PDB file of N, CA, C and O in Angstrom:
ATOM      1  N   MET A   1      92.840  93.744  78.148  1.00  0.00           N
ATOM      2  CA  MET A   1      91.787  94.442  78.840  1.00  0.00           C
ATOM      3  C   MET A   1      91.521  95.782  78.157  1.00  0.00           C
ATOM      4  O   MET A   1      92.456  96.494  77.791  1.00  0.00           O
ATOM      5  N   ASP A   2      90.254  96.117  77.988  1.00  0.00           N
ATOM      6  CA  ASP A   2      89.884  97.356  77.318  1.00  0.00           C
ATOM      7  C   ASP A   2      90.041  98.555  78.235  1.00  0.00           C
ATOM      8  O   ASP A   2      89.772  98.477  79.434  1.00  0.00           O
ATOM      9  N   LYS A   3      90.474  99.652  77.665  1.00  0.00           N
ATOM     10  CA  LYS A   3      90.537 100.913  78.393  1.00  0.00           C
ATOM     11  C   LYS A   3      89.166 101.586  78.255  1.00  0.00           C
ATOM     12  O   LYS A   3      88.579 101.577  77.172  1.00  0.00           O
ATOM     13  N   LEU A   4      88.659 102.160  79.333  1.00  0.00           N
ATOM     14  CA  LEU A   4      87.361 102.812  79.291  1.00  0.00           C
ATOM     15  C   LEU A   4      87.524 104.271  78.874  1.00  0.00           C
ATOM     16  O   LEU A   4      88.456 104.956  79.294  1.00  0.00           O
ATOM     17  N   VAL A   5      86.586 104.731  78.034  1.00  0.00           N
ATOM     18  CA  VAL A   5      86.624 106.089  77.521  1.00  0.00           C
ATOM     19  C   VAL A   5      85.270 106.733  77.785  1.00  0.00           C
ATOM     20  O   VAL A   5      84.233 106.140  77.486  1.00  0.00           O
ATOM     21  N   SER A   6      85.270 107.932  78.339  1.00  0.00           N
ATOM     22  CA  SER A   6      84.002 108.617  78.624  1.00  0.00           C
ATOM     23  C   SER A   6      83.537 109.396  77.393  1.00  0.00           C
ATOM     24  O   SER A   6      84.322 109.702  76.496  1.00  0.00           O
ATOM     25  N   LYS A   7      82.258 109.704  77.375  1.00  0.00           N
ATOM     26  CA  LYS A   7      81.715 110.531  76.296  1.00  0.00           C
ATOM     27  C   LYS A   7      82.435 111.873  76.255  1.00  0.00           C
ATOM     28  O   LYS A   7      82.729 112.404  75.184  1.00  0.00           O
ATOM     29  N   GLU A   8      82.713 112.412  77.442  1.00  0.00           N
ATOM     30  CA  GLU A   8      83.403 113.700  77.518  1.00  0.00           C
ATOM     31  C   GLU A   8      84.769 113.625  76.843  1.00  0.00           C
ATOM     32  O   GLU A   8      85.160 114.542  76.121  1.00  0.00           O
ATOM     33  N   THR A   9      85.493 112.534  77.079  1.00  0.00           N
ATOM     34  CA  THR A   9      86.797 112.350  76.449  1.00  0.00           C
ATOM     35  C   THR A   9      86.656 112.268  74.931  1.00  0.00           C
ATOM     36  O   THR A   9      87.442 112.866  74.196  1.00  0.00           O
ATOM     37  N   LEU A  10      85.665 111.534  74.473  1.00  0.00           N
ATOM     38  CA  LEU A  10      85.430 111.421  73.026  1.00  0.00           C
ATOM     39  C   LEU A  10      85.118 112.782  72.422  1.00  0.00           C
ATOM     40  O   LEU A  10      85.634 113.126  71.359  1.00  0.00           O
ATOM     41  N   LEU A  11      84.281 113.551  73.094  1.00  0.00           N
ATOM     42  CA  LEU A  11      83.909 114.865  72.570  1.00  0.00           C
ATOM     43  C   LEU A  11      85.093 115.837  72.596  1.00  0.00           C
ATOM     44  O   LEU A  11      85.180 116.717  71.740  1.00  0.00           O
ATOM     45  N   ARG A  12      85.993 115.694  73.549  1.00  0.00           N
ATOM     46  CA  ARG A  12      87.219 116.507  73.546  1.00  0.00           C
ATOM     47  C   ARG A  12      88.087 116.127  72.352  1.00  0.00           C
ATOM     48  O   ARG A  12      88.703 116.990  71.727  1.00  0.00           O
ATOM     49  N   GLN A  13      88.134 114.827  72.036  1.00  0.00           N
ATOM     50  CA  GLN A  13      88.889 114.390  70.855  1.00  0.00           C
ATOM     51  C   GLN A  13      88.281 114.980  69.591  1.00  0.00           C
ATOM     52  O   GLN A  13      89.003 115.413  68.693  1.00  0.00           O
ATOM     53  N   VAL A  14      86.953 114.997  69.522  1.00  0.00           N
ATOM     54  CA  VAL A  14      86.260 115.581  68.371  1.00  0.00           C
ATOM     55  C   VAL A  14      86.652 117.050  68.223  1.00  0.00           C
ATOM     56  O   VAL A  14      86.993 117.499  67.129  1.00  0.00           O
ATOM     57  N   ASP A  15      86.601 117.795  69.326  1.00  0.00           N
ATOM     58  CA  ASP A  15      86.976 119.213  69.286  1.00  0.00           C
ATOM     59  C   ASP A  15      88.416 119.391  68.819  1.00  0.00           C
ATOM     60  O   ASP A  15      88.710 120.275  68.015  1.00  0.00           O
ATOM     61  N   GLY A  16      89.303 118.553  69.322  1.00  0.00           N
ATOM     62  CA  GLY A  16      90.704 118.632  68.925  1.00  0.00           C
ATOM     63  C   GLY A  16      90.911 118.345  67.449  1.00  0.00           C
ATOM     64  O   GLY A  16      91.667 119.046  66.777  1.00  0.00           O
ATOM     65  N   LEU A  17      90.243 117.322  66.944  1.00  0.00           N
ATOM     66  CA  LEU A  17      90.368 116.977  65.520  1.00  0.00           C
ATOM     67  C   LEU A  17      89.827 118.091  64.637  1.00  0.00           C
ATOM     68  O   LEU A  17      90.418 118.416  63.607  1.00  0.00           O
ATOM     69  N   ARG A  18      88.712 118.672  65.038  1.00  0.00           N
ATOM     70  CA  ARG A  18      88.138 119.773  64.251  1.00  0.00           C
ATOM     71  C   ARG A  18      89.023 121.017  64.299  1.00  0.00           C
ATOM     72  O   ARG A  18      89.112 121.757  63.319  1.00  0.00           O
ATOM     73  N   ASP A  19      89.672 121.245  65.429  1.00  0.00           N
ATOM     74  CA  ASP A  19      90.606 122.366  65.530  1.00  0.00           C
ATOM     75  C   ASP A  19      91.784 122.151  64.588  1.00  0.00           C
ATOM     76  O   ASP A  19      92.200 123.078  63.893  1.00  0.00           O
ATOM     77  N   ILE A  20      92.319 120.945  64.560  1.00  0.00           N
ATOM     78  CA  ILE A  20      93.430 120.641  63.649  1.00  0.00           C
ATOM     79  C   ILE A  20      92.991 120.806  62.198  1.00  0.00           C
ATOM     80  O   ILE A  20      93.746 121.326  61.376  1.00  0.00           O
ATOM     81  N   ALA A  21      91.779 120.370  61.879  1.00  0.00           N
ATOM     82  CA  ALA A  21      91.261 120.509  60.519  1.00  0.00           C
ATOM     83  C   ALA A  21      91.158 121.984  60.136  1.00  0.00           C
ATOM     84  O   ALA A  21      91.521 122.360  59.022  1.00  0.00           O
ATOM     85  N   ARG A  22      90.667 122.819  61.048  1.00  0.00           N
ATOM     86  CA  ARG A  22      90.572 124.269  60.770  1.00  0.00           C
ATOM     87  C   ARG A  22      91.953 124.860  60.524  1.00  0.00           C
ATOM     88  O   ARG A  22      92.140 125.662  59.609  1.00  0.00           O
ATOM     89  N   ARG A  23      92.915 124.463  61.341  1.00  0.00           N
ATOM     90  CA  ARG A  23      94.278 124.981  61.173  1.00  0.00           C
ATOM     91  C   ARG A  23      94.875 124.546  59.839  1.00  0.00           C
ATOM     92  O   ARG A  23      95.549 125.330  59.170  1.00  0.00           O
ATOM     93  N   ALA A  24      94.630 123.304  59.457  1.00  0.00           N
ATOM     94  CA  ALA A  24      95.144 122.803  58.177  1.00  0.00           C
ATOM     95  C   ALA A  24      94.527 123.578  57.013  1.00  0.00           C
ATOM     96  O   ALA A  24      95.220 123.906  56.049  1.00  0.00           O
ATOM     97  N   ARG A  25      93.236 123.869  57.099  1.00  0.00           N
ATOM     98  CA  ARG A  25      92.577 124.629  56.031  1.00  0.00           C
ATOM     99  C   ARG A  25      93.129 126.064  55.948  1.00  0.00           C
ATOM    100  O   ARG A  25      93.319 126.593  54.852  1.00  0.00           O
ATOM    101  N   ARG A  26      93.384 126.685  57.096  1.00  0.00           N
ATOM    102  CA  ARG A  26      93.958 128.037  57.084  1.00  0.00           C
ATOM    103  C   ARG A  26      95.360 128.016  56.494  1.00  0.00           C
ATOM    104  O   ARG A  26      95.719 128.895  55.710  1.00  0.00           O
ATOM    105  N   LEU A  27      96.151 127.016  56.866  1.00  0.00           N
ATOM    106  CA  LEU A  27      97.500 126.907  56.327  1.00  0.00           C
ATOM    107  C   LEU A  27      97.459 126.656  54.821  1.00  0.00           C
ATOM    108  O   LEU A  27      98.316 127.146  54.086  1.00  0.00           O
ATOM    109  N   ALA A  28      96.478 125.902  54.367  1.00  0.00           N
ATOM    110  CA  ALA A  28      96.354 125.599  52.938  1.00  0.00           C
ATOM    111  C   ALA A  28      96.146 126.866  52.106  1.00  0.00           C
ATOM    112  O   ALA A  28      96.447 126.880  50.912  1.00  0.00           O
ATOM    113  N   GLU A  29      95.639 127.917  52.726  1.00  0.00           N
ATOM    114  CA  GLU A  29      95.406 129.174  52.002  1.00  0.00           C
ATOM    115  C   GLU A  29      96.695 129.904  51.654  1.00  0.00           C
ATOM    116  O   GLU A  29      96.698 130.763  50.773  1.00  0.00           O
ATOM    117  N   ILE A  30      97.804 129.571  52.342  1.00  0.00           N
ATOM    118  CA  ILE A  30      99.034 130.339  52.137  1.00  0.00           C
ATOM    119  C   ILE A  30     100.190 129.524  51.560  1.00  0.00           C
ATOM    120  O   ILE A  30     101.298 130.044  51.425  1.00  0.00           O
ATOM    121  N   VAL A  31      99.955 128.265  51.220  1.00  0.00           N
ATOM    122  CA  VAL A  31     101.031 127.438  50.657  1.00  0.00           C
ATOM    123  C   VAL A  31     100.768 127.163  49.185  1.00  0.00           C
ATOM    124  O   VAL A  31      99.679 127.429  48.676  1.00  0.00           O
ATOM    125  N   ASP A  32     101.772 126.630  48.510  1.00  0.00           N
ATOM    126  CA  ASP A  32     101.659 126.317  47.083  1.00  0.00           C
ATOM    127  C   ASP A  32     100.782 125.089  46.855  1.00  0.00           C
ATOM    128  O   ASP A  32     100.470 124.351  47.789  1.00  0.00           O
ATOM    129  N   GLU A  33     100.399 124.887  45.621  1.00  0.00           N
ATOM    130  CA  GLU A  33      99.425 123.869  45.225  1.00  0.00           C
ATOM    131  C   GLU A  33      99.678 122.455  45.753  1.00  0.00           C
ATOM    132  O   GLU A  33      98.757 121.879  46.332  1.00  0.00           O
ATOM    133  N   PRO A  34     100.850 121.862  45.593  1.00  0.00           N
ATOM    134  CA  PRO A  34     100.992 120.471  46.075  1.00  0.00           C
ATOM    135  C   PRO A  34     100.704 120.340  47.576  1.00  0.00           C
ATOM    136  O   PRO A  34     100.016 119.417  48.012  1.00  0.00           O
ATOM    137  N   GLU A  35     101.244 121.282  48.353  1.00  0.00           N
ATOM    138  CA  GLU A  35     101.012 121.252  49.794  1.00  0.00           C
ATOM    139  C   GLU A  35      99.557 121.580  50.122  1.00  0.00           C
ATOM    140  O   GLU A  35      98.980 121.024  51.056  1.00  0.00           O
ATOM    141  N   GLN A  36      98.976 122.485  49.343  1.00  0.00           N
ATOM    142  CA  GLN A  36      97.584 122.878  49.562  1.00  0.00           C
ATOM    143  C   GLN A  36      96.649 121.679  49.407  1.00  0.00           C
ATOM    144  O   GLN A  36      95.763 121.470  50.236  1.00  0.00           O
ATOM    145  N   THR A  37      96.840 120.902  48.363  1.00  0.00           N
ATOM    146  CA  THR A  37      96.011 119.724  48.125  1.00  0.00           C
ATOM    147  C   THR A  37      96.159 118.720  49.260  1.00  0.00           C
ATOM    148  O   THR A  37      95.170 118.157  49.729  1.00  0.00           O
ATOM    149  N   ARG A  38      97.377 118.501  49.695  1.00  0.00           N
ATOM    150  CA  ARG A  38      97.624 117.550  50.791  1.00  0.00           C
ATOM    151  C   ARG A  38      96.993 118.032  52.098  1.00  0.00           C
ATOM    152  O   ARG A  38      96.388 117.238  52.819  1.00  0.00           O
ATOM    153  N   LEU A  39      97.125 119.308  52.407  1.00  0.00           N
ATOM    154  CA  LEU A  39      96.547 119.851  53.638  1.00  0.00           C
ATOM    155  C   LEU A  39      95.026 119.767  53.631  1.00  0.00           C
ATOM    156  O   LEU A  39      94.413 119.451  54.651  1.00  0.00           O
ATOM    157  N   ILE A  40      94.425 120.045  52.497  1.00  0.00           N
ATOM    158  CA  ILE A  40      92.969 119.960  52.408  1.00  0.00           C
ATOM    159  C   ILE A  40      92.513 118.519  52.583  1.00  0.00           C
ATOM    160  O   ILE A  40      91.505 118.272  53.245  1.00  0.00           O
ATOM    161  N   GLN A  41      93.233 117.563  52.004  1.00  0.00           N
ATOM    162  CA  GLN A  41      92.889 116.153  52.179  1.00  0.00           C
ATOM    163  C   GLN A  41      93.030 115.743  53.645  1.00  0.00           C
ATOM    164  O   GLN A  41      92.185 115.023  54.176  1.00  0.00           O
ATOM    165  N   CYS A  42      94.092 116.200  54.292  1.00  0.00           N
ATOM    166  CA  CYS A  42      94.275 115.898  55.722  1.00  0.00           C
ATOM    167  C   CYS A  42      93.140 116.492  56.543  1.00  0.00           C
ATOM    168  O   CYS A  42      92.619 115.838  57.446  1.00  0.00           O
ATOM    169  N   ALA A  43      92.754 117.722  56.238  1.00  0.00           N
ATOM    170  CA  ALA A  43      91.645 118.365  56.954  1.00  0.00           C
ATOM    171  C   ALA A  43      90.362 117.569  56.775  1.00  0.00           C
ATOM    172  O   ALA A  43      89.606 117.377  57.727  1.00  0.00           O
ATOM    173  N   ASP A  44      90.118 117.108  55.558  1.00  0.00           N
ATOM    174  CA  ASP A  44      88.928 116.281  55.299  1.00  0.00           C
ATOM    175  C   ASP A  44      88.979 114.982  56.112  1.00  0.00           C
ATOM    176  O   ASP A  44      87.964 114.547  56.656  1.00  0.00           O
ATOM    177  N   ASP A  45      90.153 114.372  56.190  1.00  0.00           N
ATOM    178  CA  ASP A  45      90.320 113.137  56.971  1.00  0.00           C
ATOM    179  C   ASP A  45      90.064 113.382  58.456  1.00  0.00           C
ATOM    180  O   ASP A  45      89.409 112.580  59.121  1.00  0.00           O
ATOM    181  N   PHE A  46      90.590 114.504  58.974  1.00  0.00           N
ATOM    182  CA  PHE A  46      90.349 114.850  60.375  1.00  0.00           C
ATOM    183  C   PHE A  46      88.858 115.062  60.633  1.00  0.00           C
ATOM    184  O   PHE A  46      88.335 114.607  61.650  1.00  0.00           O
ATOM    185  N   GLU A  47      88.178 115.745  59.728  1.00  0.00           N
ATOM    186  CA  GLU A  47      86.741 115.984  59.874  1.00  0.00           C
ATOM    187  C   GLU A  47      85.964 114.670  59.849  1.00  0.00           C
ATOM    188  O   GLU A  47      85.023 114.487  60.622  1.00  0.00           O
ATOM    189  N   GLU A  48      86.354 113.763  58.966  1.00  0.00           N
ATOM    190  CA  GLU A  48      85.692 112.461  58.880  1.00  0.00           C
ATOM    191  C   GLU A  48      85.871 111.669  60.181  1.00  0.00           C
ATOM    192  O   GLU A  48      84.931 111.053  60.682  1.00  0.00           O
ATOM    193  N   SER A  49      87.088 111.698  60.711  1.00  0.00           N
ATOM    194  CA  SER A  49      87.346 111.011  61.978  1.00  0.00           C
ATOM    195  C   SER A  49      86.538 111.637  63.109  1.00  0.00           C
ATOM    196  O   SER A  49      85.979 110.928  63.946  1.00  0.00           O
ATOM    197  N   ALA A  50      86.478 112.957  63.130  1.00  0.00           N
ATOM    198  CA  ALA A  50      85.711 113.655  64.167  1.00  0.00           C
ATOM    199  C   ALA A  50      84.233 113.284  64.082  1.00  0.00           C
ATOM    200  O   ALA A  50      83.584 113.068  65.106  1.00  0.00           O
ATOM    201  N   LYS A  51      83.714 113.213  62.891  1.00  0.00           N
ATOM    202  CA  LYS A  51      82.304 112.862  62.704  1.00  0.00           C
ATOM    203  C   LYS A  51      82.029 111.437  63.194  1.00  0.00           C
ATOM    204  O   LYS A  51      81.010 111.183  63.836  1.00  0.00           O
ATOM    205  N   ARG A  52      82.935 110.518  62.892  1.00  0.00           N
ATOM    206  CA  ARG A  52      82.779 109.126  63.325  1.00  0.00           C
ATOM    207  C   ARG A  52      82.826 109.016  64.852  1.00  0.00           C
ATOM    208  O   ARG A  52      82.003 108.330  65.458  1.00  0.00           O
ATOM    209  N   ILE A  53      83.790 109.693  65.462  1.00  0.00           N
ATOM    210  CA  ILE A  53      83.919 109.653  66.920  1.00  0.00           C
ATOM    211  C   ILE A  53      82.723 110.319  67.584  1.00  0.00           C
ATOM    212  O   ILE A  53      82.232 109.844  68.608  1.00  0.00           O
ATOM    213  N   GLU A  54      82.256 111.413  67.006  1.00  0.00           N
ATOM    214  CA  GLU A  54      81.083 112.088  67.553  1.00  0.00           C
ATOM    215  C   GLU A  54      79.860 111.168  67.506  1.00  0.00           C
ATOM    216  O   GLU A  54      79.052 111.155  68.435  1.00  0.00           O
ATOM    217  N   GLY A  55      79.728 110.405  66.429  1.00  0.00           N
ATOM    218  CA  GLY A  55      78.645 109.431  66.327  1.00  0.00           C
ATOM    219  C   GLY A  55      78.762 108.341  67.374  1.00  0.00           C
ATOM    220  O   GLY A  55      77.761 107.915  67.952  1.00  0.00           O
ATOM    221  N   ASP A  56      79.994 107.885  67.622  1.00  0.00           N
ATOM    222  CA  ASP A  56      80.220 106.880  68.666  1.00  0.00           C
ATOM    223  C   ASP A  56      79.796 107.426  70.029  1.00  0.00           C
ATOM    224  O   ASP A  56      79.156 106.728  70.816  1.00  0.00           O
ATOM    225  N   ALA A  57      80.158 108.673  70.296  1.00  0.00           N
ATOM    226  CA  ALA A  57      79.810 109.287  71.580  1.00  0.00           C
ATOM    227  C   ALA A  57      78.302 109.457  71.712  1.00  0.00           C
ATOM    228  O   ALA A  57      77.737 109.218  72.779  1.00  0.00           O
ATOM    229  N   ALA A  58      77.657 109.868  70.633  1.00  0.00           N
ATOM    230  CA  ALA A  58      76.211 110.101  70.674  1.00  0.00           C
ATOM    231  C   ALA A  58      75.432 108.803  70.852  1.00  0.00           C
ATOM    232  O   ALA A  58      74.380 108.794  71.492  1.00  0.00           O
ATOM    233  N   SER A  59      75.935 107.714  70.293  1.00  0.00           N
ATOM    234  CA  SER A  59      75.205 106.448  70.361  1.00  0.00           C
ATOM    235  C   SER A  59      75.514 105.639  71.614  1.00  0.00           C
ATOM    236  O   SER A  59      74.872 104.620  71.869  1.00  0.00           O
ATOM    237  N   ALA A  60      76.488 106.083  72.393  1.00  0.00           N
ATOM    238  CA  ALA A  60      76.836 105.358  73.628  1.00  0.00           C
ATOM    239  C   ALA A  60      75.699 105.475  74.632  1.00  0.00           C
ATOM    240  O   ALA A  60      75.164 106.560  74.858  1.00  0.00           O
ATOM    241  N   LYS A  61      75.340 104.359  75.224  1.00  0.00           N
ATOM    242  CA  LYS A  61      74.241 104.343  76.189  1.00  0.00           C
ATOM    243  C   LYS A  61      74.686 104.795  77.578  1.00  0.00           C
ATOM    244  O   LYS A  61      73.864 105.247  78.375  1.00  0.00           O
ATOM    245  N   THR A  62      75.962 104.676  77.867  1.00  0.00           N
ATOM    246  CA  THR A  62      76.488 105.091  79.161  1.00  0.00           C
ATOM    247  C   THR A  62      77.549 106.159  78.949  1.00  0.00           C
ATOM    248  O   THR A  62      77.986 106.405  77.825  1.00  0.00           O
ATOM    249  N   SER A  63      77.952 106.780  80.030  1.00  0.00           N
ATOM    250  CA  SER A  63      78.951 107.834  79.899  1.00  0.00           C
ATOM    251  C   SER A  63      80.366 107.279  79.775  1.00  0.00           C
ATOM    252  O   SER A  63      81.290 108.021  79.441  1.00  0.00           O
ATOM    253  N   VAL A  64      80.550 105.983  80.039  1.00  0.00           N
ATOM    254  CA  VAL A  64      81.862 105.347  79.907  1.00  0.00           C
ATOM    255  C   VAL A  64      81.697 104.092  79.073  1.00  0.00           C
ATOM    256  O   VAL A  64      80.790 103.294  79.310  1.00  0.00           O
ATOM    257  N   MET A  65      82.585 103.918  78.088  1.00  0.00           N
ATOM    258  CA  MET A  65      82.488 102.746  77.220  1.00  0.00           C
ATOM    259  C   MET A  65      83.880 102.198  76.960  1.00  0.00           C
ATOM    260  O   MET A  65      84.855 102.949  76.999  1.00  0.00           O
ATOM    261  N   PRO A  66      83.990 100.878  76.690  1.00  0.00           N
ATOM    262  CA  PRO A  66      85.304 100.295  76.386  1.00  0.00           C
ATOM    263  C   PRO A  66      85.801 100.769  75.028  1.00  0.00           C
ATOM    264  O   PRO A  66      84.997 100.999  74.125  1.00  0.00           O
ATOM    265  N   THR A  67      87.099 100.917  74.870  1.00  0.00           N
ATOM    266  CA  THR A  67      87.658 101.380  73.610  1.00  0.00           C
ATOM    267  C   THR A  67      87.370 100.405  72.477  1.00  0.00           C
ATOM    268  O   THR A  67      87.324 100.823  71.320  1.00  0.00           O
ATOM    269  N   SER A  68      87.176  99.129  72.763  1.00  0.00           N
ATOM    270  CA  SER A  68      86.887  98.164  71.704  1.00  0.00           C
ATOM    271  C   SER A  68      85.519  98.409  71.085  1.00  0.00           C
ATOM    272  O   SER A  68      85.245  97.915  69.990  1.00  0.00           O
ATOM    273  N   ALA A  69      84.649  99.163  71.764  1.00  0.00           N
ATOM    274  CA  ALA A  69      83.324  99.470  71.236  1.00  0.00           C
ATOM    275  C   ALA A  69      83.380 100.591  70.207  1.00  0.00           C
ATOM    276  O   ALA A  69      82.413 100.808  69.477  1.00  0.00           O
ATOM    277  N   LEU A  70      84.490 101.299  70.141  1.00  0.00           N
ATOM    278  CA  LEU A  70      84.633 102.395  69.194  1.00  0.00           C
ATOM    279  C   LEU A  70      84.906 101.849  67.807  1.00  0.00           C
ATOM    280  O   LEU A  70      85.666 100.895  67.642  1.00  0.00           O
ATOM    281  N   GLY A  71      84.289 102.453  66.821  1.00  0.00           N
ATOM    282  CA  GLY A  71      84.559 102.041  65.442  1.00  0.00           C
ATOM    283  C   GLY A  71      85.964 102.447  65.072  1.00  0.00           C
ATOM    284  O   GLY A  71      86.441 103.502  65.488  1.00  0.00           O
ATOM    285  N   SER A  72      86.627 101.618  64.296  1.00  0.00           N
ATOM    286  CA  SER A  72      87.975 101.953  63.865  1.00  0.00           C
ATOM    287  C   SER A  72      88.041 101.945  62.358  1.00  0.00           C
ATOM    288  O   SER A  72      87.421 101.112  61.696  1.00  0.00           O
ATOM    289  N   LYS A  73      88.798 102.881  61.824  1.00  0.00           N
ATOM    290  CA  LYS A  73      88.993 102.982  60.384  1.00  0.00           C
ATOM    291  C   LYS A  73      90.272 102.260  60.035  1.00  0.00           C
ATOM    292  O   LYS A  73      91.333 102.589  60.565  1.00  0.00           O
ATOM    293  N   SER A  74      90.195 101.296  59.166  1.00  0.00           N
ATOM    294  CA  SER A  74      91.387 100.524  58.804  1.00  0.00           C
ATOM    295  C   SER A  74      91.931 100.976  57.492  1.00  0.00           C
ATOM    296  O   SER A  74      92.935 100.441  57.022  1.00  0.00           O
TER     297      SER A  74
END
């Protein structure tokens, strides 16, 4: 059975992912090169996920949707 997710919940996830991405970018400014590259890549991944989830929320016709309707990155 699918769990239902509201647009509000999706948008909170987007905010959380973007916050983590910002923190990773700030941390990348103070660490050495190998860690810096990894943190920037993680931040980019978080931003990409946030963008995808935000698109799912924007395209939802109702305020509650089944989790199976969400796009997943494999």
